KEKE-3310 file (N, C-alpha, C; in steps of 0.2 Angstrom, whole numbers, plus 5000, padded with zeros to 4 digits):
npx = (5003:5003:5010:5004:5009:5008:5011:5023:5037:5045:5060:5071:5087:5087:5076:5059:5047:5039:5046:5039:5034:5029:5038:5052:5064:5063:5068:5082:5101:5108:5122:5142:5148:5162:5175:5185:5186:5178:5160:5141:5132:5126:5115:5106:5092:5088:5075:5073:5084:5076:5065:5072:5075:5063:5061:5067:5068:5053:5057:5055:5044:5046:5057:5070:5067:5058:5064:5076:5069:5061:5073:5079:5066:5064:5054:5044:5041:5026:5019:5008:5008:5015:5015:5019:5034:5045:5056:5073:5085:5100:5113:5127:5140:5156:5157:5143:5123:5121:5105:5090:5081:5065:5055:5038:5023:5008:5009:5015:5026:5044:5058:5074:5085:5100:5102:5112:5117:5124:5127:5136:5152:5161:5158:5150:5157:5163:5154:5144:5155:5159:5149:5150:5162:5155:5145:5154:5162:5149:5140:5151:5151:5154:5154:5142:5128:5121:5106:5102:5109:5106:5103:5096:5089:5086:5078:5087:5100:5112:5107:5113:5111:5113:5103:5107:5110:5106:5116:5109:5109:5121:5136:5143:5159:5175:5190:5195:5201:5206:5205:5219:5224:5232:5231:5222:5206:5193:5180:5161:5149:5137:5119:5113:5126:5136:5150:5152:5162:5174:5182:5198:5201:5188:5192:5202:5199:5191:5198:5207:5197:5194:5207:5208:5197:5201:5213:5207:5202:5210:5221:5227:5236:5234:5235:5227:5215:5207:5208:5205:5202:5196:5196:5193:5181:5171:5171:5169:5159:5151:5143:5138:5132:5129:5141:5148:5156:5153:5159:5157:5161:5156:5156:5165:5176:5185:5193:5207:5221:5237:5250:5257:5258:5269:5275:5287:5287:5278:5281:5284:5275:5265:5271:5272:5257:5254:5261:5257:5244:5246:5247:5239:5229:5232:5227:5215:5204:5198:5186:5181:5178:5186:5201:5216:5224:5234:5232:5232:5247:5243:5232:5244:5245:5235:5230:5241:5239:5226:5229:5236:5230:5218:5226:5229:5218:5214:5224:5221:5209:5210:5215:5217:5227:5247:5250:5243:5254:5259:5270:5272:5265:5274:5286:5284:5284:5297:5301:5295:5301:5316:5318:5327:5326:5329:5328:5315:5309:5315:5305:5294:5293:5296:5281:5274:5279:5270:5258:5247:5254:5248:5236:5228:5231:5247:5257:5255:5256:5271:5277:5276:5280:5294:5293:5281:5285:5297:5288:5280:5292:5297:5285:5281:5295:5292:5279)
npy = (4992:5013:5026:5038:5055:5066:5062:5062:5078:5092:5100:5113:5111:5117:5125:5130:5130:5118:5118:5122:5126:5136:5145:5157:5149:5138:5138:5143:5144:5127:5124:5125:5126:5125:5136:5133:5123:5113:5119:5115:5109:5124:5125:5119:5118:5121:5115:5109:5098:5093:5086:5078:5069:5063:5058:5046:5041:5035:5027:5009:5004:5010:5001:5004:5012:5003:4994:4998:5002:4991:4983:4992:4991:4980:4971:4967:4979:4986:4995:5002:5004:5017:5032:5046:5053:5060:5075:5081:5092:5094:5098:5106:5100:5094:5085:5082:5083:5081:5073:5073:5057:5057:5043:5037:5029:5017:5011:5020:5019:5025:5030:5034:5038:5042:5051:5049:5064:5070:5080:5089:5087:5081:5076:5065:5059:5050:5045:5032:5025:5026:5018:5006:5003:5003:4993:4982:4983:4980:4975:4978:4987:5000:5008:5016:5003:5002:5004:5006:5013:5026:5032:5050:5057:5074:5088:5096:5092:5076:5069:5061:5047:5040:5028:5026:5020:5028:5037:5041:5052:5055:5065:5077:5084:5095:5103:5115:5134:5139:5156:5167:5154:5147:5135:5120:5115:5101:5101:5100:5100:5113:5113:5127:5130:5137:5130:5115:5112:5100:5091:5087:5073:5066:5073:5064:5052:5047:5053:5042:5031:5034:5032:5017:5013:5015:5007:4996:4995:4992:4980:4969:4959:4960:4975:4983:5001:5013:5026:5042:5050:5062:5075:5087:5088:5081:5070:5059:5053:5059:5051:5055:5050:5048:5046:5038:5034:5034:5032:5033:5031:5040:5039:5032:5032:5031:5014:5004:4999:5010:5006:4995:4976:4965:4951:4951:4965:4966:4972:4985:4991:4991:4998:5012:5013:5019:5028:5039:5037:5043:5056:5061:5063:5074:5085:5096:5108:5123:5123:5118:5125:5134:5141:5130:5118:5112:5101:5097:5088:5079:5070:5063:5056:5046:5043:5033:5023:5019:5014:5002:4996:4994:4986:4975:4969:4967:4957:4945:4943:4941:4927:4918:4921:4925:4934:4931:4926:4923:4933:4942:4956:4960:4959:4970:4980:4982:4985:4997:5002:5002:5015:5028:5046:5054:5042:5042:5058:5057:5047:5053:5064:5059:5054:5064:5071:5063:5067:5077:5092:5103:5104:5113:5109:5108:5119:5120:5108:5105:5115:5108:5098:5090:5094:5086:5072:5071:5068:5057:5050:5051:5045:5034:5027:5022:5014)
npz = (5001:4995:5004:5010:5002:5009:5021:5022:5030:5033:5041:5044:5056:5072:5069:5074:5067:5053:5037:5022:5005:5001:5009:5011:5012:5006:4995:4996:4993:4994:5003:5009:5024:5022:5016:5011:5004:4989:4986:4988:4974:4961:4957:4966:4977:4994:4996:4983:4988:4998:4989:4982:4995:4998:4985:4985:4999:4994:4984:4976:4983:4995:4998:5004:5018:5023:5028:5035:5045:5049:5054:5065:5072:5074:5069:5055:5047:5040:5025:5026:5039:5043:5048:5049:5042:5045:5038:5042:5037:5044:5046:5036:5025:5020:5011:5014:5014:5028:5031:5045:5046:5054:5057:5063:5068:5066:5081:5089:5091:5086:5074:5070:5058:5049:5032:5022:5008:4996:4983:4978:4966:4971:4984:4978:4970:4981:4988:4986:4987:5000:5004:5001:5009:5022:5021:5019:5034:5041:5057:5064:5081:5078:5069:5060:5055:5038:5025:5013:4997:4983:4967:4964:4951:4943:4937:4942:4942:4948:4962:4975:4988:5006:5018:5033:5048:5065:5079:5092:5102:5102:5100:5092:5093:5096:5095:5106:5104:5121:5126:5136:5143:5135:5127:5123:5123:5126:5115:5119:5104:5107:5103:5100:5094:5101:5113:5125:5136:5141:5155:5159:5159:5154:5140:5138:5138:5131:5116:5117:5117:5102:5097:5099:5092:5078:5078:5082:5066:5059:5050:5052:5044:5029:5030:5026:5033:5042:5034:5024:5037:5051:5062:5063:5051:5059:5060:5073:5083:5102:5116:5130:5145:5163:5168:5161:5145:5126:5112:5095:5077:5063:5049:5033:5023:5019:5016:5016:5010:5012:5012:5001:5009:5016:5019:5027:5034:5042:5055:5051:5046:5054:5063:5054:5054:5067:5071:5060:5067:5077:5073:5065:5075:5082:5075:5072:5069:5077:5085:5072:5063:5062:5062:5059:5071:5083:5091:5111:5122:5131:5122:5115:5124:5127:5114:5113:5123:5119:5105:5110:5120:5109:5097:5106:5107:5094:5089:5097:5092:5078:5076:5068:5061:5056:5068:5077:5088:5104:5110:5098:5101:5115:5104:5095:5104:5108:5099:5093:5104:5103:5095:5091:5096:5084:5074:5075:5074:5058:5055:5057:5047:5036:5035:5037:5026:5015:5015:5009:4999:4998:5009:5021:5035:5033:5036:5050:5054:5052:5059:5072:5073:5077:5091:5093:5090:5099:5113:5108:5109:5123:5132:5124:5129:5142:5142)
capx = (4999:5006:5012:5000:5014:5005:5016:5030:5034:5051:5062:5079:5089:5089:5071:5054:5042:5040:5048:5034:5038:5029:5044:5058:5071:5064:5071:5090:5104:5115:5131:5145:5152:5170:5173:5190:5182:5169:5154:5137:5132:5126:5106:5102:5091:5086:5069:5076:5087:5072:5061:5078:5076:5060:5060:5076:5064:5050:5060:5054:5038:5046:5061:5074:5068:5055:5070:5080:5062:5060:5079:5078:5061:5066:5051:5042:5035:5023:5020:5004:5009:5017:5011:5023:5041:5051:5065:5076:5091:5104:5118:5130:5148:5163:5153:5137:5120:5116:5097:5089:5072:5061:5048:5034:5022:5003:5009:5018:5033:5047:5065:5077:5088:5100:5100:5118:5118:5128:5126:5142:5157:5165:5151:5147:5164:5164:5146:5145:5162:5159:5143:5152:5165:5151:5146:5161:5163:5145:5144:5154:5149:5157:5150:5131:5121:5117:5100:5103:5110:5105:5103:5089:5089:5080:5080:5093:5106:5110:5110:5117:5108:5109:5100:5108:5109:5106:5117:5103:5111:5128:5139:5148:5163:5178:5197:5193:5208:5206:5208:5221:5226:5237:5232:5214:5203:5193:5171:5154:5146:5128:5115:5116:5133:5143:5154:5153:5170:5175:5187:5206:5201:5182:5194:5208:5193:5188:5204:5207:5194:5196:5212:5207:5194:5204:5217:5204:5199:5219:5218:5237:5239:5232:5237:5222:5213:5200:5207:5208:5198:5199:5194:5190:5176:5166:5169:5168:5154:5151:5138:5142:5129:5129:5149:5151:5160:5154:5160:5155:5162:5150:5159:5172:5176:5190:5195:5211:5229:5240:5254:5257:5259:5276:5278:5294:5287:5273:5279:5285:5266:5262:5275:5269:5250:5254:5263:5253:5238:5248:5251:5234:5227:5233:5225:5210:5202:5195:5178:5177:5177:5190:5208:5219:5226:5238:5231:5239:5251:5238:5230:5249:5248:5228:5234:5247:5233:5221:5235:5241:5224:5217:5233:5228:5210:5216:5227:5215:5203:5214:5214:5221:5233:5254:5251:5242:5261:5258:5275:5269:5264:5278:5291:5281:5284:5303:5305:5295:5308:5322:5320:5331:5322:5331:5326:5308:5308:5315:5299:5289:5294:5296:5275:5268:5281:5268:5251:5246:5257:5241:5233:5228:5236:5253:5261:5253:5262:5277:5278:5274:5282:5298:5292:5276:5291:5298:5284:5280:5298:5297:5279:5281:5299:5288:5278)
capy = (5001:5019:5027:5047:5061:5070:5063:5068:5085:5095:5106:5114:5109:5124:5130:5126:5126:5111:5121:5120:5126:5143:5146:5159:5145:5135:5141:5142:5137:5124:5129:5123:5131:5127:5138:5130:5116:5113:5120:5112:5113:5130:5127:5117:5126:5118:5111:5104:5095:5088:5084:5074:5063:5060:5053:5043:5035:5033:5022:5005:5005:5013:4998:5006:5012:4999:4989:4999:5003:4984:4980:4997:4991:4970:4967:4968:4984:4989:5006:5007:5006:5025:5039:5053:5054:5070:5075:5086:5096:5095:5102:5108:5097:5097:5081:5079:5087:5076:5071:5067:5055:5054:5040:5037:5021:5017:5008:5025:5017:5027:5028:5040:5037:5049:5049:5057:5066:5073:5084:5092:5082:5077:5070:5061:5053:5043:5040:5026:5020:5025:5015:5001:5002:5002:4986:4978:4985:4978:4969:4980:4992:5006:5013:5015:4999:5005:5001:5007:5019:5026:5040:5051:5062:5079:5091:5100:5088:5073:5066:5053:5046:5031:5028:5024:5021:5038:5037:5045:5056:5057:5075:5083:5088:5099:5105:5124:5137:5147:5164:5168:5149:5146:5128:5119:5110:5096:5105:5097:5105:5112:5114:5132:5134:5137:5123:5115:5112:5097:5090:5084:5067:5065:5072:5059:5046:5050:5055:5036:5030:5035:5026:5013:5009:5014:5003:4988:4992:4992:4973:4967:4954:4963:4983:4990:5003:5017:5034:5047:5054:5069:5078:5095:5084:5076:5061:5054:5058:5055:5052:5056:5050:5044:5047:5033:5038:5030:5034:5030:5034:5039:5040:5028:5036:5024:5010:5001:4998:5014:5004:4989:4969:4963:4947:4954:4971:4968:4977:4990:4993:4992:5007:5019:5016:5020:5036:5042:5037:5049:5062:5062:5062:5079:5091:5098:5115:5127:5127:5113:5130:5139:5139:5122:5120:5106:5098:5100:5085:5073:5069:5056:5049:5045:5038:5029:5019:5017:5011:4997:4993:4992:4980:4967:4965:4963:4951:4941:4943:4938:4921:4913:4925:4923:4941:4928:4924:4931:4938:4948:4962:4962:4962:4978:4987:4984:4986:5004:5008:5004:5021:5034:5053:5054:5041:5043:5060:5056:5046:5056:5070:5055:5053:5071:5071:5059:5071:5085:5098:5111:5105:5119:5109:5109:5123:5120:5102:5106:5119:5105:5090:5091:5094:5077:5066:5069:5068:5051:5045:5049:5043:5028:5023:5023:5008)
capz = (5001:4995:5009:5009:5002:5013:5027:5024:5034:5032:5044:5047:5061:5076:5068:5078:5063:5049:5032:5015:4997:5001:5012:5008:5015:5004:4988:4997:4988:4998:5005:5011:5028:5025:5011:5007:4997:4985:4988:4982:4967:4966:4955:4971:4985:5001:4992:4977:4991:5000:4987:4983:4998:4998:4979:4987:5003:4990:4980:4976:4987:5001:5002:5011:5025:5026:5030:5040:5053:5052:5057:5072:5074:5078:5068:5051:5045:5032:5022:5028:5049:5046:5051:5048:5040:5044:5034:5045:5036:5050:5043:5027:5027:5013:5007:5012:5021:5031:5034:5051:5046:5061:5056:5067:5065:5069:5086:5094:5088:5080:5071:5068:5054:5044:5026:5019:5002:4989:4977:4974:4960:4976:4987:4971:4971:4987:4991:4987:4988:5007:5006:5000:5015:5027:5020:5023:5039:5044:5061:5070:5081:5080:5063:5058:5050:5031:5023:5008:4994:4976:4966:4962:4944:4941:4932:4944:4943:4952:4969:4979:4995:5009:5023:5037:5056:5068:5082:5093:5107:5101:5100:5089:5097:5093:5100:5108:5112:5127:5127:5143:5143:5127:5126:5118:5127:5120:5121:5114:5099:5107:5094:5096:5090:5107:5116:5133:5138:5143:5158:5153:5160:5148:5134:5139:5138:5122:5114:5119:5113:5095:5093:5100:5087:5072:5078:5080:5061:5057:5047:5053:5038:5023:5033:5027:5037:5040:5030:5029:5043:5053:5069:5060:5049:5067:5060:5077:5088:5108:5122:5139:5151:5169:5168:5155:5137:5120:5105:5087:5070:5061:5042:5031:5017:5014:5017:5010:5011:5010:5011:5000:5013:5012:5025:5032:5033:5046:5060:5050:5043:5061:5066:5053:5057:5074:5070:5057:5071:5082:5070:5063:5080:5084:5072:5072:5067:5080:5085:5070:5058:5061:5059:5061:5079:5084:5098:5118:5123:5135:5116:5116:5130:5125:5110:5113:5129:5114:5102:5113:5121:5103:5095:5111:5107:5087:5092:5099:5085:5072:5078:5061:5057:5063:5072:5085:5092:5111:5107:5095:5105:5116:5099:5092:5109:5107:5090:5094:5110:5100:5090:5097:5094:5077:5069:5076:5071:5054:5051:5056:5042:5030:5034:5035:5019:5010:5015:5003:5003:4999:5014:5026:5040:5031:5040:5061:5056:5050:5066:5080:5070:5080:5099:5092:5091:5106:5115:5108:5109:5130:5133:5124:5133:5151:5146)
cpx = (5004:5006:5008:5007:5014:5008:5021:5028:5044:5051:5069:5081:5088:5082:5064:5047:5045:5041:5041:5037:5036:5034:5049:5063:5071:5069:5077:5094:5106:5119:5135:5147:5159:5173:5180:5189:5174:5161:5147:5134:5126:5114:5102:5098:5089:5079:5069:5078:5082:5067:5066:5076:5070:5059:5065:5072:5058:5050:5056:5048:5041:5053:5066:5073:5064:5059:5073:5072:5061:5068:5080:5071:5058:5057:5048:5035:5032:5023:5014:5002:5012:5013:5015:5030:5042:5057:5069:5083:5096:5110:5123:5138:5150:5159:5146:5133:5118:5109:5095:5082:5071:5056:5043:5028:5015:5003:5014:5025:5037:5055:5066:5081:5091:5103:5106:5115:5122:5125:5132:5148:5158:5164:5149:5150:5165:5158:5146:5152:5163:5154:5145:5159:5161:5148:5149:5164:5155:5146:5147:5152:5152:5154:5145:5131:5119:5113:5100:5105:5106:5107:5096:5092:5085:5082:5087:5098:5105:5110:5110:5114:5110:5109:5104:5108:5110:5109:5115:5110:5118:5131:5141:5154:5172:5185:5193:5197:5203:5209:5213:5223:5231:5236:5226:5213:5197:5183:5168:5150:5137:5124:5114:5124:5138:5144:5153:5161:5169:5181:5191:5201:5193:5186:5198:5205:5192:5192:5206:5205:5194:5202:5212:5202:5199:5209:5215:5202:5207:5218:5227:5239:5238:5235:5232:5218:5208:5206:5207:5202:5201:5193:5190:5184:5171:5164:5166:5163:5156:5143:5140:5136:5131:5136:5149:5151:5158:5155:5161:5159:5154:5149:5166:5173:5183:5191:5199:5218:5234:5247:5257:5257:5265:5275:5281:5294:5283:5273:5283:5279:5261:5264:5272:5262:5249:5256:5260:5246:5238:5247:5244:5229:5226:5230:5221:5207:5197:5188:5175:5177:5185:5196:5211:5226:5230:5238:5236:5240:5248:5233:5237:5247:5241:5227:5237:5242:5230:5223:5234:5235:5220:5219:5230:5222:5211:5219:5224:5210:5204:5218:5220:5226:5241:5252:5249:5247:5260:5261:5275:5268:5269:5288:5290:5284:5293:5306:5303:5300:5314:5325:5321:5326:5323:5327:5318:5307:5308:5309:5294:5288:5293:5286:5274:5271:5276:5260:5254:5249:5254:5237:5235:5232:5242:5258:5262:5258:5269:5281:5280:5276:5289:5297:5286:5281:5296:5293:5281:5283:5299:5291:5279:5289:5298:5284:5284)
cpy = (5006:5021:5036:5051:5066:5069:5064:5074:5086:5100:5106:5113:5115:5128:5126:5122:5123:5119:5119:5124:5132:5148:5147:5154:5141:5131:5143:5140:5135:5127:5124:5127:5131:5132:5137:5125:5117:5112:5114:5114:5118:5131:5122:5121:5118:5113:5107:5097:5089:5085:5077:5067:5060:5057:5048:5038:5030:5027:5014:5002:5003:5006:4998:5007:5007:4992:4989:5003:4995:4981:4986:4989:4979:4967:4970:4971:4984:4998:5006:5008:5014:5029:5046:5051:5061:5071:5081:5087:5096:5100:5103:5106:5100:5091:5078:5081:5083:5078:5068:5065:5050:5049:5038:5032:5022:5014:5012:5023:5021:5027:5031:5036:5044:5043:5056:5056:5068:5075:5086:5084:5076:5073:5065:5058:5048:5041:5035:5021:5019:5021:5009:4997:5000:4994:4980:4977:4982:4973:4971:4983:4997:5013:5009:5006:5005:5000:5000:5012:5021:5032:5042:5059:5065:5082:5099:5099:5082:5071:5061:5054:5040:5030:5023:5023:5027:5036:5042:5049:5059:5063:5074:5084:5092:5101:5114:5127:5140:5152:5162:5158:5146:5138:5126:5115:5107:5100:5100:5102:5107:5116:5121:5137:5135:5127:5121:5109:5107:5094:5087:5077:5065:5065:5064:5053:5044:5051:5047:5029:5029:5032:5020:5006:5008:5011:4994:4988:4991:4986:4974:4962:4957:4972:4987:4994:5008:5024:5036:5049:5060:5073:5083:5092:5082:5070:5055:5058:5054:5055:5051:5055:5044:5044:5043:5037:5034:5035:5032:5034:5032:5038:5037:5029:5032:5020:5003:5000:5003:5013:4997:4982:4967:4958:4948:4960:4971:4974:4984:4995:4993:5001:5010:5021:5017:5026:5039:5044:5044:5056:5064:5067:5071:5084:5089:5107:5119:5125:5120:5116:5130:5138:5132:5122:5112:5106:5096:5090:5080:5069:5065:5053:5043:5041:5033:5023:5017:5012:5005:4994:4991:4987:4975:4966:4961:4961:4947:4940:4940:4932:4917:4917:4925:4928:4937:4926:4928:4934:4941:4954:4965:4963:4968:4980:4986:4985:4994:5008:5008:5009:5026:5039:5055:5048:5038:5050:5062:5054:5047:5063:5064:5053:5058:5073:5068:5063:5077:5090:5104:5110:5110:5116:5110:5110:5121:5112:5102:5110:5116:5097:5088:5091:5085:5072:5066:5067:5060:5047:5047:5045:5036:5022:5022:5017:5003)
cpz = (4999:5002:5006:5008:5007:5023:5029:5026:5034:5038:5043:5055:5064:5073:5070:5073:5058:5042:5027:5008:4998:5004:5009:5009:5008:4997:4989:4994:4995:4997:5009:5018:5027:5016:5008:5000:4995:4985:4984:4977:4966:4963:4961:4975:4989:4998:4987:4983:4994:4996:4985:4987:4998:4992:4983:4990:4997:4985:4981:4982:4994:5004:5007:5015:5029:5029:5035:5045:5052:5056:5064:5074:5080:5076:5059:5050:5039:5030:5026:5037:5050:5045:5049:5046:5039:5044:5036:5042:5042:5049:5035:5030:5019:5008:5006:5015:5023:5033:5040:5046:5052:5057:5063:5065:5071:5079:5093:5094:5083:5081:5070:5062:5052:5035:5025:5012:4999:4984:4974:4971:4968:4982:4983:4970:4975:4989:4993:4986:4999:5009:5005:5008:5021:5029:5023:5029:5045:5052:5067:5071:5084:5075:5062:5053:5045:5029:5017:5001:4986:4977:4964:4955:4945:4938:4934:4942:4947:4961:4974:4988:4996:5017:5028:5046:5061:5075:5089:5101:5108:5098:5096:5094:5093:5097:5099:5108:5117:5127:5135:5144:5141:5128:5123:5122:5122:5122:5115:5110:5101:5099:5093:5094:5098:5110:5123:5133:5142:5151:5154:5156:5156:5142:5132:5134:5132:5117:5114:5115:5103:5091:5094:5095:5080:5073:5077:5070:5056:5055:5048:5049:5032:5023:5029:5034:5036:5038:5025:5035:5048:5059:5063:5055:5053:5059:5064:5082:5096:5110:5128:5141:5157:5172:5164:5148:5133:5114:5100:5081:5065:5049:5038:5024:5012:5021:5013:5014:5008:5010:5010:5007:5010:5019:5030:5033:5039:5050:5057:5047:5049:5063:5062:5052:5061:5073:5066:5060:5074:5080:5072:5069:5084:5080:5072:5068:5075:5080:5081:5064:5056:5060:5062:5066:5079:5093:5105:5117:5127:5126:5113:5118:5126:5119:5110:5118:5123:5110:5105:5117:5113:5098:5103:5108:5098:5087:5092:5096:5079:5073:5073:5056:5061:5067:5082:5091:5098:5109:5103:5097:5110:5109:5095:5096:5108:5102:5090:5100:5108:5096:5095:5093:5086:5072:5071:5073:5063:5048:5051:5051:5038:5028:5032:5026:5015:5010:5009:5001:5001:5001:5021:5030:5039:5036:5049:5059:5056:5058:5071:5077:5075:5086:5100:5095:5095:5113:5115:5108:5119:5134:5131:5128:5141:5148:5142)
residu = (MET:GLU:VAL:SER:SER:SER:LEU:PHE:GLN:PHE:LYS:LEU:ALA:GLY:ILE:ASP:GLU:ASN:LEU:SER:PHE:LYS:ASP:LYS:LEU:TRP:ASP:ARG:LEU:LEU:TYR:SER:LYS:ASP:SER:ASN:LEU:PRO:VAL:ALA:THR:ALA:CYS:PHE:SER:ILE:GLY:ASP:TYR:PHE:LEU:SER:ALA:LYS:LYS:PHE:LEU:LYS:GLU:ASN:LYS:TYR:LYS:THR:LEU:LEU:ASP:GLY:LEU:SER:SER:THR:LEU:GLN:ARG:ASN:ILE:LYS:THR:ILE:GLU:ILE:THR:ARG:ILE:LEU:ILE:SER:LEU:GLU:LYS:HIS:GLY:PRO:PHE:TYR:HIS:PRO:ILE:LYS:VAL:MET:VAL:SER:THR:GLN:ASN:ASP:GLU:SER:ALA:LEU:PHE:VAL:LEU:ASN:GLY:ALA:VAL:SER:ASP:MET:GLY:LEU:ALA:ILE:ILE:GLU:ASN:GLU:TYR:GLN:ASN:LEU:ILE:GLU:LEU:LYS:GLY:THR:MET:PHE:VAL:PRO:LYS:VAL:PHE:GLY:MET:GLY:PHE:VAL:GLU:SER:GLU:LYS:GLY:ARG:THR:GLY:PHE:PHE:LEU:ALA:GLN:TRP:PHE:ASP:LYS:PHE:GLU:GLU:PHE:HIS:GLY:VAL:LYS:ILE:ASP:GLY:GLU:GLY:LYS:THR:ARG:LEU:GLY:ILE:LEU:ASN:SER:ASN:GLY:THR:PHE:SER:ILE:LEU:SER:ASP:LEU:GLU:ALA:PHE:GLU:ILE:TYR:LYS:ARG:ILE:SER:GLU:ILE:LEU:THR:LEU:TYR:TYR:ASP:LEU:LYS:SER:PHE:LYS:GLN:ILE:PHE:PRO:TRP:HIS:HIS:ALA:ALA:GLY:ASP:PHE:VAL:VAL:ARG:ILE:GLU:GLN:GLY:LYS:ILE:ASP:VAL:LYS:LEU:ILE:THR:VAL:ARG:GLY:TYR:GLY:VAL:LEU:MET:GLU:PRO:ASP:ASP:LYS:ASN:LYS:LEU:LEU:GLY:LEU:LEU:PHE:PHE:PHE:LEU:ASN:LEU:SER:LEU:ARG:MET:ARG:ILE:ASP:ARG:ASN:LYS:GLY:THR:GLN:GLU:TYR:ILE:PHE:LEU:ASP:LYS:ILE:VAL:VAL:LYS:ALA:THR:ILE:GLU:GLY:PHE:LEU:LYS:GLY:LEU:GLU:THR:ASN:LEU:ALA:LYS:ASN:PHE:ASN:THR:ASP:GLN:ASN:ASP:PRO:GLY:PHE:PHE:ASN:VAL:PHE:MET:ASP:PHE:LEU:LYS:GLU:LEU:ASP:LEU:ALA:ASN:LEU:PHE:ASN:LEU:PHE:THR:MET:ILE:SER:GLY:SER:TYR:ASN:SER:GLU:ALA:PRO:GLU:THR:GLU:ILE:LEU:GLU:LYS:ASN:LEU:TYR:ASN:HIS:ALA:GLU:GLU:VAL:PHE:LYS:ILE:VAL:LYS:LYS:PHE)
# end
């Protein structure tokens, strides 16, 4: 049975009232807040984007939406049971314009989903690949489940969408420069654009969990890893309830090999993963959208602890590989500790040199590279 189109409602995050084609905002163009990255196709308005999202959800008799509902509510859902589909445009990112989809049913049940949509050339180029990455990693607890993807053609152009699990009550966070303190603190982004500053203990645990998660997804045999990722893009989200901290990764733009696997270089592959991880963990943008910042050294210890915890779990999980040798962990630690500061700095220089020289964070990396190597060297020696 067809769901009535009148059951679709539209809104913008931060605005209480629903939006209709009669409102001026309906005709406002989509955009990206990041002026350093390609903006959305100029001809797409917010209303055009809403109508494309609606068309995607209705395709194949609502199959993608019904699959998501049935999975979330753990029973077979039929279209006749749906009483409301609220489509809320949440933000404008460099690649996607995420929509929160809120679905209500006759039994007073409700379910939330994220509908990631791309209209720019860059977004369209990566959205299908990301969907396949998430399928490959399905069944893991730190990335969202996905329920379907596709493209919508309209007179304004092409839009790509995929429907995925919404991590409810999880929030975006970023490094925040504190005036007068000369340091950065970690802050949770509030709906009104302000930041709630977290304690150093909370920040330490969040960065530790991020490092652990990325290490868990590192394939010790093939060297596959999640990359690229970036704090500034809001790739990780956090939920803090009653002192319990839970971290999720909401996007997997890449899951592949950065260096070719070699049976003789498994230690080297893991070393480069660790060093690159430690470096990338310290790069953010002030409040997520302002100047690039190099996060305080608290992140280094958190990264190392998270990496080691993730590595121990990873070794136990990959029981069918030669890394299951109970001594491999200690062999790697000995290998790491044998590096002197000069060697470590040279390796960091090599890694940073492999980054895009035009990337806006290049300057801050070069400025802090030696101090970072020194901090990693000191902490590793204590383990």
